[in-house]
PDB file of N, CA, C and O in Angstrom, chain B, residues numbered from 101:
ATOM      1  N   MET B 101      68.507 116.234  83.124  1.00  0.00           N
ATOM      2  CA  MET B 101      69.941 116.444  83.280  1.00  0.00           C
ATOM      3  C   MET B 101      70.688 115.380  82.470  1.00  0.00           C
ATOM      4  O   MET B 101      70.283 114.218  82.429  1.00  0.00           O
ATOM      5  N   ALA B 102      71.767 115.789  81.836  1.00  0.00           N
ATOM      6  CA  ALA B 102      72.552 114.879  80.998  1.00  0.00           C
ATOM      7  C   ALA B 102      73.272 113.834  81.846  1.00  0.00           C
ATOM      8  O   ALA B 102      73.726 114.118  82.955  1.00  0.00           O
ATOM      9  N   ASP B 103      73.364 112.632  81.308  1.00  0.00           N
ATOM     10  CA  ASP B 103      74.059 111.545  81.988  1.00  0.00           C
ATOM     11  C   ASP B 103      75.452 111.415  81.392  1.00  0.00           C
ATOM     12  O   ASP B 103      75.601 110.963  80.256  1.00  0.00           O
ATOM     13  N   PHE B 104      76.478 111.808  82.150  1.00  0.00           N
ATOM     14  CA  PHE B 104      77.858 111.739  81.682  1.00  0.00           C
ATOM     15  C   PHE B 104      78.581 110.513  82.218  1.00  0.00           C
ATOM     16  O   PHE B 104      79.804 110.421  82.114  1.00  0.00           O
ATOM     17  N   ASN B 105      77.842 109.573  82.790  1.00  0.00           N
ATOM     18  CA  ASN B 105      78.430 108.369  83.344  1.00  0.00           C
ATOM     19  C   ASN B 105      79.017 107.502  82.229  1.00  0.00           C
ATOM     20  O   ASN B 105      78.409 107.353  81.168  1.00  0.00           O
ATOM     21  N   ASN B 106      80.175 106.942  82.467  1.00  0.00           N
ATOM     22  CA  ASN B 106      80.860 106.054  81.526  1.00  0.00           C
ATOM     23  C   ASN B 106      81.154 106.749  80.202  1.00  0.00           C
ATOM     24  O   ASN B 106      80.947 106.179  79.131  1.00  0.00           O
ATOM     25  N   LYS B 107      81.639 107.984  80.287  1.00  0.00           N
ATOM     26  CA  LYS B 107      81.993 108.782  79.111  1.00  0.00           C
ATOM     27  C   LYS B 107      83.431 109.276  79.242  1.00  0.00           C
ATOM     28  O   LYS B 107      83.972 109.394  80.341  1.00  0.00           O
ATOM     29  N   ILE B 108      84.033 109.562  78.088  1.00  0.00           N
ATOM     30  CA  ILE B 108      85.378 110.133  78.060  1.00  0.00           C
ATOM     31  C   ILE B 108      85.339 111.379  77.181  1.00  0.00           C
ATOM     32  O   ILE B 108      84.682 111.390  76.140  1.00  0.00           O
ATOM     33  N   SER B 109      86.049 112.432  77.604  1.00  0.00           N
ATOM     34  CA  SER B 109      86.149 113.680  76.846  1.00  0.00           C
ATOM     35  C   SER B 109      87.617 114.030  76.713  1.00  0.00           C
ATOM     36  O   SER B 109      88.349 114.046  77.702  1.00  0.00           O
ATOM     37  N   LEU B 110      88.051 114.314  75.482  1.00  0.00           N
ATOM     38  CA  LEU B 110      89.454 114.645  75.223  1.00  0.00           C
ATOM     39  C   LEU B 110      89.556 115.942  74.432  1.00  0.00           C
ATOM     40  O   LEU B 110      88.718 116.231  73.577  1.00  0.00           O
ATOM     41  N   TRP B 111      90.601 116.722  74.730  1.00  0.00           N
ATOM     42  CA  TRP B 111      90.900 117.946  74.008  1.00  0.00           C
ATOM     43  C   TRP B 111      92.344 117.893  73.546  1.00  0.00           C
ATOM     44  O   TRP B 111      93.218 117.402  74.261  1.00  0.00           O
ATOM     45  N   LYS B 112      92.591 118.404  72.339  1.00  0.00           N
ATOM     46  CA  LYS B 112      93.954 118.443  71.817  1.00  0.00           C
ATOM     47  C   LYS B 112      94.777 119.396  72.675  1.00  0.00           C
ATOM     48  O   LYS B 112      94.375 120.535  72.914  1.00  0.00           O
ATOM     49  N   ARG B 113      95.938 118.919  73.139  1.00  0.00           N
ATOM     50  CA  ARG B 113      96.809 119.722  73.997  1.00  0.00           C
ATOM     51  C   ARG B 113      97.580 120.721  73.157  1.00  0.00           C
ATOM     52  O   ARG B 113      98.151 120.375  72.123  1.00  0.00           O
ATOM     53  N   LYS B 114      97.589 121.962  73.612  1.00  0.00           N
ATOM     54  CA  LYS B 114      98.353 123.010  72.934  1.00  0.00           C
ATOM     55  C   LYS B 114      99.700 123.153  73.634  1.00  0.00           C
ATOM     56  O   LYS B 114      99.760 123.113  74.863  1.00  0.00           O
ATOM     57  N   PRO B 115     100.785 123.319  72.872  1.00  0.00           N
ATOM     58  CA  PRO B 115     102.103 123.508  73.501  1.00  0.00           C
ATOM     59  C   PRO B 115     102.093 124.728  74.421  1.00  0.00           C
ATOM     60  O   PRO B 115     101.395 125.710  74.168  1.00  0.00           O
ATOM     61  N   SER B 116     102.873 124.645  75.477  1.00  0.00           N
ATOM     62  CA  SER B 116     102.975 125.722  76.455  1.00  0.00           C
ATOM     63  C   SER B 116     104.385 126.289  76.439  1.00  0.00           C
ATOM     64  O   SER B 116     105.336 125.593  76.082  1.00  0.00           O
ATOM     65  N   GLU B 117     104.518 127.544  76.823  1.00  0.00           N
ATOM     66  CA  GLU B 117     105.858 128.140  76.884  1.00  0.00           C
ATOM     67  C   GLU B 117     106.698 127.510  77.996  1.00  0.00           C
ATOM     68  O   GLU B 117     107.918 127.672  78.022  1.00  0.00           O
ATOM     69  N   ASN B 118     106.047 126.790  78.915  1.00  0.00           N
ATOM     70  CA  ASN B 118     106.765 126.120  80.006  1.00  0.00           C
ATOM     71  C   ASN B 118     107.176 124.698  79.652  1.00  0.00           C
ATOM     72  O   ASN B 118     107.801 124.024  80.472  1.00  0.00           O
ATOM     73  N   ASP B 119     106.842 124.221  78.450  1.00  0.00           N
ATOM     74  CA  ASP B 119     107.214 122.867  78.035  1.00  0.00           C
ATOM     75  C   ASP B 119     108.726 122.716  77.986  1.00  0.00           C
ATOM     76  O   ASP B 119     109.435 123.628  77.561  1.00  0.00           O
ATOM     77  N   VAL B 120     109.212 121.572  78.418  1.00  0.00           N
ATOM     78  CA  VAL B 120     110.643 121.264  78.419  1.00  0.00           C
ATOM     79  C   VAL B 120     110.992 120.587  77.097  1.00  0.00           C
ATOM     80  O   VAL B 120     110.341 119.621  76.699  1.00  0.00           O
ATOM     81  N   ALA B 121     112.015 121.092  76.422  1.00  0.00           N
ATOM     82  CA  ALA B 121     112.432 120.528  75.139  1.00  0.00           C
ATOM     83  C   ALA B 121     112.835 119.067  75.312  1.00  0.00           C
ATOM     84  O   ALA B 121     113.559 118.729  76.248  1.00  0.00           O
ATOM     85  N   GLY B 122     112.371 118.206  74.421  1.00  0.00           N
ATOM     86  CA  GLY B 122     112.711 116.792  74.453  1.00  0.00           C
ATOM     87  C   GLY B 122     111.798 115.944  75.307  1.00  0.00           C
ATOM     88  O   GLY B 122     111.862 114.716  75.238  1.00  0.00           O
ATOM     89  N   LYS B 123     110.948 116.561  76.111  1.00  0.00           N
ATOM     90  CA  LYS B 123     110.028 115.798  76.960  1.00  0.00           C
ATOM     91  C   LYS B 123     108.778 115.468  76.144  1.00  0.00           C
ATOM     92  O   LYS B 123     108.281 116.306  75.392  1.00  0.00           O
ATOM     93  N   ALA B 124     108.273 114.236  76.300  1.00  0.00           N
ATOM     94  CA  ALA B 124     107.079 113.801  75.577  1.00  0.00           C
ATOM     95  C   ALA B 124     105.835 114.230  76.344  1.00  0.00           C
ATOM     96  O   ALA B 124     105.594 113.776  77.463  1.00  0.00           O
ATOM     97  N   TYR B 125     105.056 115.100  75.737  1.00  0.00           N
ATOM     98  CA  TYR B 125     103.799 115.541  76.325  1.00  0.00           C
ATOM     99  C   TYR B 125     102.648 114.853  75.596  1.00  0.00           C
ATOM    100  O   TYR B 125     102.775 114.539  74.412  1.00  0.00           O
ATOM    101  N   PRO B 126     101.532 114.614  76.278  1.00  0.00           N
ATOM    102  CA  PRO B 126     100.421 113.938  75.606  1.00  0.00           C
ATOM    103  C   PRO B 126      99.854 114.792  74.481  1.00  0.00           C
ATOM    104  O   PRO B 126      99.878 116.021  74.543  1.00  0.00           O
ATOM    105  N   HIS B 127      99.346 114.126  73.458  1.00  0.00           N
ATOM    106  CA  HIS B 127      98.701 114.830  72.344  1.00  0.00           C
ATOM    107  C   HIS B 127      97.302 115.298  72.737  1.00  0.00           C
ATOM    108  O   HIS B 127      96.835 116.339  72.274  1.00  0.00           O
ATOM    109  N   TYR B 128      96.636 114.519  73.598  1.00  0.00           N
ATOM    110  CA  TYR B 128      95.290 114.848  74.046  1.00  0.00           C
ATOM    111  C   TYR B 128      95.198 114.697  75.561  1.00  0.00           C
ATOM    112  O   TYR B 128      95.838 113.824  76.148  1.00  0.00           O
ATOM    113  N   GLN B 129      94.389 115.561  76.190  1.00  0.00           N
ATOM    114  CA  GLN B 129      94.135 115.488  77.624  1.00  0.00           C
ATOM    115  C   GLN B 129      92.643 115.669  77.862  1.00  0.00           C
ATOM    116  O   GLN B 129      91.950 116.302  77.065  1.00  0.00           O
ATOM    117  N   GLY B 130      92.161 115.116  78.946  1.00  0.00           N
ATOM    118  CA  GLY B 130      90.750 115.261  79.260  1.00  0.00           C
ATOM    119  C   GLY B 130      90.388 114.520  80.517  1.00  0.00           C
ATOM    120  O   GLY B 130      91.187 114.408  81.446  1.00  0.00           O
ATOM    121  N   ASN B 131      89.159 114.007  80.536  1.00  0.00           N
ATOM    122  CA  ASN B 131      88.714 113.276  81.723  1.00  0.00           C
ATOM    123  C   ASN B 131      87.801 112.134  81.313  1.00  0.00           C
ATOM    124  O   ASN B 131      87.249 112.095  80.213  1.00  0.00           O
ATOM    125  N   ILE B 132      87.672 111.213  82.246  1.00  0.00           N
ATOM    126  CA  ILE B 132      86.814 110.050  82.062  1.00  0.00           C
ATOM    127  C   ILE B 132      85.949 109.925  83.310  1.00  0.00           C
ATOM    128  O   ILE B 132      86.415 110.136  84.430  1.00  0.00           O
ATOM    129  N   ASN B 133      84.693 109.582  83.101  1.00  0.00           N
ATOM    130  CA  ASN B 133      83.753 109.387  84.200  1.00  0.00           C
ATOM    131  C   ASN B 133      83.297 107.937  84.148  1.00  0.00           C
ATOM    132  O   ASN B 133      82.587 107.535  83.225  1.00  0.00           O
ATOM    133  N   VAL B 134      83.707 107.152  85.140  1.00  0.00           N
ATOM    134  CA  VAL B 134      83.316 105.749  85.210  1.00  0.00           C
ATOM    135  C   VAL B 134      82.552 105.530  86.504  1.00  0.00           C
ATOM    136  O   VAL B 134      83.091 105.698  87.598  1.00  0.00           O
ATOM    137  N   ASP B 135      81.309 105.159  86.364  1.00  0.00           N
ATOM    138  CA  ASP B 135      80.441 104.915  87.519  1.00  0.00           C
ATOM    139  C   ASP B 135      80.433 106.093  88.485  1.00  0.00           C
ATOM    140  O   ASP B 135      80.430 105.906  89.702  1.00  0.00           O
ATOM    141  N   GLY B 136      80.431 107.313  87.937  1.00  0.00           N
ATOM    142  CA  GLY B 136      80.346 108.517  88.758  1.00  0.00           C
ATOM    143  C   GLY B 136      81.666 109.012  89.312  1.00  0.00           C
ATOM    144  O   GLY B 136      81.688 110.019  90.019  1.00  0.00           O
ATOM    145  N   VAL B 137      82.770 108.336  89.015  1.00  0.00           N
ATOM    146  CA  VAL B 137      84.088 108.746  89.505  1.00  0.00           C
ATOM    147  C   VAL B 137      84.859 109.366  88.340  1.00  0.00           C
ATOM    148  O   VAL B 137      85.094 108.706  87.327  1.00  0.00           O
ATOM    149  N   VAL B 138      85.255 110.642  88.485  1.00  0.00           N
ATOM    150  CA  VAL B 138      85.960 111.361  87.424  1.00  0.00           C
ATOM    151  C   VAL B 138      87.468 111.234  87.628  1.00  0.00           C
ATOM    152  O   VAL B 138      87.974 111.418  88.736  1.00  0.00           O
ATOM    153  N   LYS B 139      88.180 110.917  86.542  1.00  0.00           N
ATOM    154  CA  LYS B 139      89.644 110.795  86.553  1.00  0.00           C
ATOM    155  C   LYS B 139      90.205 111.606  85.389  1.00  0.00           C
ATOM    156  O   LYS B 139      89.497 111.864  84.416  1.00  0.00           O
ATOM    157  N   ASP B 140      91.486 112.014  85.482  1.00  0.00           N
ATOM    158  CA  ASP B 140      92.177 112.688  84.391  1.00  0.00           C
ATOM    159  C   ASP B 140      92.718 111.657  83.411  1.00  0.00           C
ATOM    160  O   ASP B 140      93.117 110.561  83.806  1.00  0.00           O
ATOM    161  N   VAL B 141      92.727 112.019  82.120  1.00  0.00           N
ATOM    162  CA  VAL B 141      93.200 111.137  81.060  1.00  0.00           C
ATOM    163  C   VAL B 141      94.232 111.884  80.214  1.00  0.00           C
ATOM    164  O   VAL B 141      94.069 113.073  79.939  1.00  0.00           O
ATOM    165  N   ALA B 142      95.288 111.188  79.804  1.00  0.00           N
ATOM    166  CA  ALA B 142      96.282 111.719  78.867  1.00  0.00           C
ATOM    167  C   ALA B 142      96.515 110.653  77.794  1.00  0.00           C
ATOM    168  O   ALA B 142      96.674 109.473  78.106  1.00  0.00           O
ATOM    169  N   VAL B 143      96.533 111.081  76.519  1.00  0.00           N
ATOM    170  CA  VAL B 143      96.662 110.145  75.406  1.00  0.00           C
ATOM    171  C   VAL B 143      97.768 110.612  74.465  1.00  0.00           C
ATOM    172  O   VAL B 143      97.852 111.786  74.104  1.00  0.00           O
ATOM    173  N   TRP B 144      98.621 109.647  74.074  1.00  0.00           N
ATOM    174  CA  TRP B 144      99.695 109.888  73.114  1.00  0.00           C
ATOM    175  C   TRP B 144      99.370 109.131  71.831  1.00  0.00           C
ATOM    176  O   TRP B 144      98.953 107.973  71.880  1.00  0.00           O
ATOM    177  N   ILE B 145      99.559 109.781  70.683  1.00  0.00           N
ATOM    178  CA  ILE B 145      99.399 109.121  69.393  1.00  0.00           C
ATOM    179  C   ILE B 145     100.767 108.607  68.975  1.00  0.00           C
ATOM    180  O   ILE B 145     101.750 109.348  69.009  1.00  0.00           O
ATOM    181  N   GLN B 146     100.832 107.344  68.584  1.00  0.00           N
ATOM    182  CA  GLN B 146     102.105 106.735  68.176  1.00  0.00           C
ATOM    183  C   GLN B 146     102.397 107.129  66.726  1.00  0.00           C
ATOM    184  O   GLN B 146     101.881 106.507  65.798  1.00  0.00           O
ATOM    185  N   THR B 147     103.219 108.155  66.532  1.00  0.00           N
ATOM    186  CA  THR B 147     103.483 108.673  65.184  1.00  0.00           C
ATOM    187  C   THR B 147     104.616 107.945  64.476  1.00  0.00           C
ATOM    188  O   THR B 147     104.654 107.913  63.246  1.00  0.00           O
ATOM    189  N   ASP B 148     105.529 107.367  65.223  1.00  0.00           N
ATOM    190  CA  ASP B 148     106.673 106.688  64.590  1.00  0.00           C
ATOM    191  C   ASP B 148     106.717 105.220  65.015  1.00  0.00           C
ATOM    192  O   ASP B 148     107.656 104.770  65.671  1.00  0.00           O
ATOM    193  N   LYS B 149     105.677 104.492  64.622  1.00  0.00           N
ATOM    194  CA  LYS B 149     105.589 103.076  64.973  1.00  0.00           C
ATOM    195  C   LYS B 149     106.642 102.282  64.213  1.00  0.00           C
ATOM    196  O   LYS B 149     106.756 102.386  62.992  1.00  0.00           O
ATOM    197  N   LYS B 150     107.405 101.491  64.949  1.00  0.00           N
ATOM    198  CA  LYS B 150     108.420 100.632  64.348  1.00  0.00           C
ATOM    199  C   LYS B 150     107.923  99.196  64.224  1.00  0.00           C
ATOM    200  O   LYS B 150     108.513  98.386  63.509  1.00  0.00           O
ATOM    201  N   ASN B 151     106.850  98.894  64.915  1.00  0.00           N
ATOM    202  CA  ASN B 151     106.293  97.550  64.930  1.00  0.00           C
ATOM    203  C   ASN B 151     104.792  97.648  64.667  1.00  0.00           C
ATOM    204  O   ASN B 151     104.095  98.358  65.392  1.00  0.00           O
ATOM    205  N   PRO B 152     104.281  96.959  63.656  1.00  0.00           N
ATOM    206  CA  PRO B 152     102.850  97.058  63.363  1.00  0.00           C
ATOM    207  C   PRO B 152     101.952  96.567  64.505  1.00  0.00           C
ATOM    208  O   PRO B 152     100.760  96.874  64.526  1.00  0.00           O
ATOM    209  N   ALA B 153     102.506  95.818  65.441  1.00  0.00           N
ATOM    210  CA  ALA B 153     101.719  95.333  66.578  1.00  0.00           C
ATOM    211  C   ALA B 153     101.552  96.400  67.662  1.00  0.00           C
ATOM    212  O   ALA B 153     100.756  96.227  68.585  1.00  0.00           O
ATOM    213  N   GLN B 154     102.308  97.512  67.552  1.00  0.00           N
ATOM    214  CA  GLN B 154     102.172  98.590  68.530  1.00  0.00           C
ATOM    215  C   GLN B 154     100.790  99.229  68.398  1.00  0.00           C
ATOM    216  O   GLN B 154     100.235  99.301  67.302  1.00  0.00           O
ATOM    217  N   PRO B 155     100.240  99.692  69.524  1.00  0.00           N
ATOM    218  CA  PRO B 155      98.935 100.360  69.432  1.00  0.00           C
ATOM    219  C   PRO B 155      99.067 101.711  68.727  1.00  0.00           C
ATOM    220  O   PRO B 155     100.142 102.310  68.720  1.00  0.00           O
ATOM    221  N   ASP B 156      97.980 102.182  68.138  1.00  0.00           N
ATOM    222  CA  ASP B 156      97.970 103.488  67.494  1.00  0.00           C
ATOM    223  C   ASP B 156      97.980 104.614  68.513  1.00  0.00           C
ATOM    224  O   ASP B 156      98.499 105.697  68.246  1.00  0.00           O
ATOM    225  N   MET B 157      97.403 104.354  69.689  1.00  0.00           N
ATOM    226  CA  MET B 157      97.370 105.330  70.773  1.00  0.00           C
ATOM    227  C   MET B 157      97.615 104.613  72.093  1.00  0.00           C
ATOM    228  O   MET B 157      97.300 103.432  72.242  1.00  0.00           O
ATOM    229  N   SER B 158      98.176 105.339  73.040  1.00  0.00           N
ATOM    230  CA  SER B 158      98.320 104.813  74.400  1.00  0.00           C
ATOM    231  C   SER B 158      97.984 105.946  75.362  1.00  0.00           C
ATOM    232  O   SER B 158      98.002 107.116  74.981  1.00  0.00           O
ATOM    233  N   GLY B 159      97.679 105.598  76.602  1.00  0.00           N
ATOM    234  CA  GLY B 159      97.291 106.646  77.527  1.00  0.00           C
ATOM    235  C   GLY B 159      97.413 106.241  78.977  1.00  0.00           C
ATOM    236  O   GLY B 159      97.743 105.104  79.311  1.00  0.00           O
ATOM    237  N   THR B 160      97.133 107.221  79.833  1.00  0.00           N
ATOM    238  CA  THR B 160      97.148 107.009  81.269  1.00  0.00           C
ATOM    239  C   THR B 160      95.874 107.581  81.875  1.00  0.00           C
ATOM    240  O   THR B 160      95.265 108.502  81.331  1.00  0.00           O
ATOM    241  N   ILE B 161      95.487 107.020  83.002  1.00  0.00           N
ATOM    242  CA  ILE B 161      94.355 107.509  83.778  1.00  0.00           C
ATOM    243  C   ILE B 161      94.857 107.732  85.194  1.00  0.00           C
ATOM    244  O   ILE B 161      95.447 106.836  85.799  1.00  0.00           O
ATOM    245  N   LYS B 162      94.622 108.935  85.724  1.00  0.00           N
ATOM    246  CA  LYS B 162      95.102 109.298  87.059  1.00  0.00           C
ATOM    247  C   LYS B 162      94.000 109.992  87.848  1.00  0.00           C
ATOM    248  O   LYS B 162      92.965 110.383  87.308  1.00  0.00           O
ATOM    249  N   GLU B 163      94.258 110.132  89.145  1.00  0.00           N
ATOM    250  CA  GLU B 163      93.379 110.945  89.983  1.00  0.00           C
ATOM    251  C   GLU B 163      93.436 112.388  89.468  1.00  0.00           C
ATOM    252  O   GLU B 163      94.479 112.821  88.980  1.00  0.00           O
ATOM    253  N   PRO B 164      92.336 113.134  89.569  1.00  0.00           N
ATOM    254  CA  PRO B 164      92.338 114.521  89.096  1.00  0.00           C
ATOM    255  C   PRO B 164      93.392 115.361  89.804  1.00  0.00           C
ATOM    256  O   PRO B 164      93.636 115.207  91.001  1.00  0.00           O
ATOM    257  N   TYR B 165      94.009 116.254  89.035  1.00  0.00           N
ATOM    258  CA  TYR B 165      95.027 117.151  89.589  1.00  0.00           C
ATOM    259  C   TYR B 165      94.357 118.170  90.495  1.00  0.00           C
ATOM    260  O   TYR B 165      93.333 118.753  90.140  1.00  0.00           O
ATOM    261  N   LYS B 166      94.939 118.378  91.660  1.00  0.00           N
ATOM    262  CA  LYS B 166      94.465 119.407  92.580  1.00  0.00           C
ATOM    263  C   LYS B 166      95.626 120.332  92.887  1.00  0.00           C
ATOM    264  O   LYS B 166      96.711 119.887  93.260  1.00  0.00           O
ATOM    265  N   LYS B 167      95.385 121.627  92.725  1.00  0.00           N
ATOM    266  CA  LYS B 167      96.426 122.604  93.053  1.00  0.00           C
ATOM    267  C   LYS B 167      96.752 122.500  94.535  1.00  0.00           C
ATOM    268  O   LYS B 167      95.859 122.356  95.371  1.00  0.00           O
ATOM    269  N   PRO B 168      98.051 122.575  94.855  1.00  0.00           N
ATOM    270  CA  PRO B 168      98.402 122.555  96.278  1.00  0.00           C
ATOM    271  C   PRO B 168      97.823 123.781  96.977  1.00  0.00           C
ATOM    272  O   PRO B 168      97.815 124.881  96.425  1.00  0.00           O
ATOM    273  N   GLU B 169      97.344 123.573  98.188  1.00  0.00           N
ATOM    274  CA  GLU B 169      96.816 124.698  98.959  1.00  0.00           C
ATOM    275  C   GLU B 169      97.958 125.567  99.428  1.00  0.00           C
ATOM    276  O   GLU B 169      99.024 125.064  99.784  1.00  0.00           O
ATOM    277  N   ASN B 170      97.744 126.863  99.430  1.00  0.00           N
ATOM    278  CA  ASN B 170      98.742 127.818  99.904  1.00  0.00           C
ATOM    279  C   ASN B 170      98.674 127.851 101.415  1.00  0.00           C
ATOM    280  O   ASN B 170      97.832 128.537 101.994  1.00  0.00           O
ATOM    281  N   ASN B 171      99.561 127.109 102.053  1.00  0.00           N
ATOM    282  CA  ASN B 171      99.561 126.995 103.499  1.00  0.00           C
ATOM    283  C   ASN B 171     100.605 127.953 104.067  1.00  0.00           C
ATOM    284  O   ASN B 171     101.805 127.691 103.985  1.00  0.00           O
ATOM    285  N   ASN B 172     100.146 129.056 104.639  1.00  0.00           N
ATOM    286  CA  ASN B 172     101.057 130.076 105.160  1.00  0.00           C
ATOM    287  C   ASN B 172     101.425 129.842 106.621  1.00  0.00           C
ATOM    288  O   ASN B 172     102.143 130.654 107.206  1.00  0.00           O
ATOM    289  N   GLU B 173     100.958 128.765 107.217  1.00  0.00           N
ATOM    290  CA  GLU B 173     101.222 128.524 108.638  1.00  0.00           C
ATOM    291  C   GLU B 173     102.690 128.309 108.932  1.00  0.00           C
ATOM    292  O   GLU B 173     103.155 128.644 110.022  1.00  0.00           O
ATOM    293  N   ASP B 174     103.443 127.749 107.971  1.00  0.00           N
ATOM    294  CA  ASP B 174     104.854 127.452 108.226  1.00  0.00           C
ATOM    295  C   ASP B 174     105.785 128.616 107.890  1.00  0.00           C
ATOM    296  O   ASP B 174     106.988 128.531 108.134  1.00  0.00           O
ATOM    297  N   LEU B 175     105.247 129.695 107.337  1.00  0.00           N
ATOM    298  CA  LEU B 175     106.093 130.820 106.952  1.00  0.00           C
ATOM    299  C   LEU B 175     106.342 131.732 108.150  1.00  0.00           C
ATOM    300  O   LEU B 175     105.424 132.035 108.913  1.00  0.00           O
ATOM    301  N   PRO B 176     107.600 132.168 108.308  1.00  0.00           N
ATOM    302  CA  PRO B 176     107.871 133.110 109.419  1.00  0.00           C
ATOM    303  C   PRO B 176     107.257 134.476 109.111  1.00  0.00           C
ATOM    304  O   PRO B 176     107.101 134.862 107.952  1.00  0.00           O
ATOM    305  N   ILE B 177     106.927 135.172 110.147  1.00  0.00           N
ATOM    306  CA  ILE B 177     106.306 136.505 109.980  1.00  0.00           C
ATOM    307  C   ILE B 177     107.366 137.564 109.982  1.00  0.00           C
ATOM    308  O   ILE B 177     107.055 138.748 109.854  1.00  0.00           O
TER     309      ILE B 177
END
């Protein structure tokens, strides 16, 4: 079995019809596995650097997204 521990996988993000104009969306999205714990990753490429000391890329690491459960208990019948 393949060992995916301490690895990162990124895919180029495709624009969506639900994207909000003017909002900065990540250029790449994916996941990272560190010591068996999987997290979501988003990476932005710095295309208009004004300072050479700025990084070429920046990113965030978050808990994996989980769709909210459809809880019908609170809905009236």
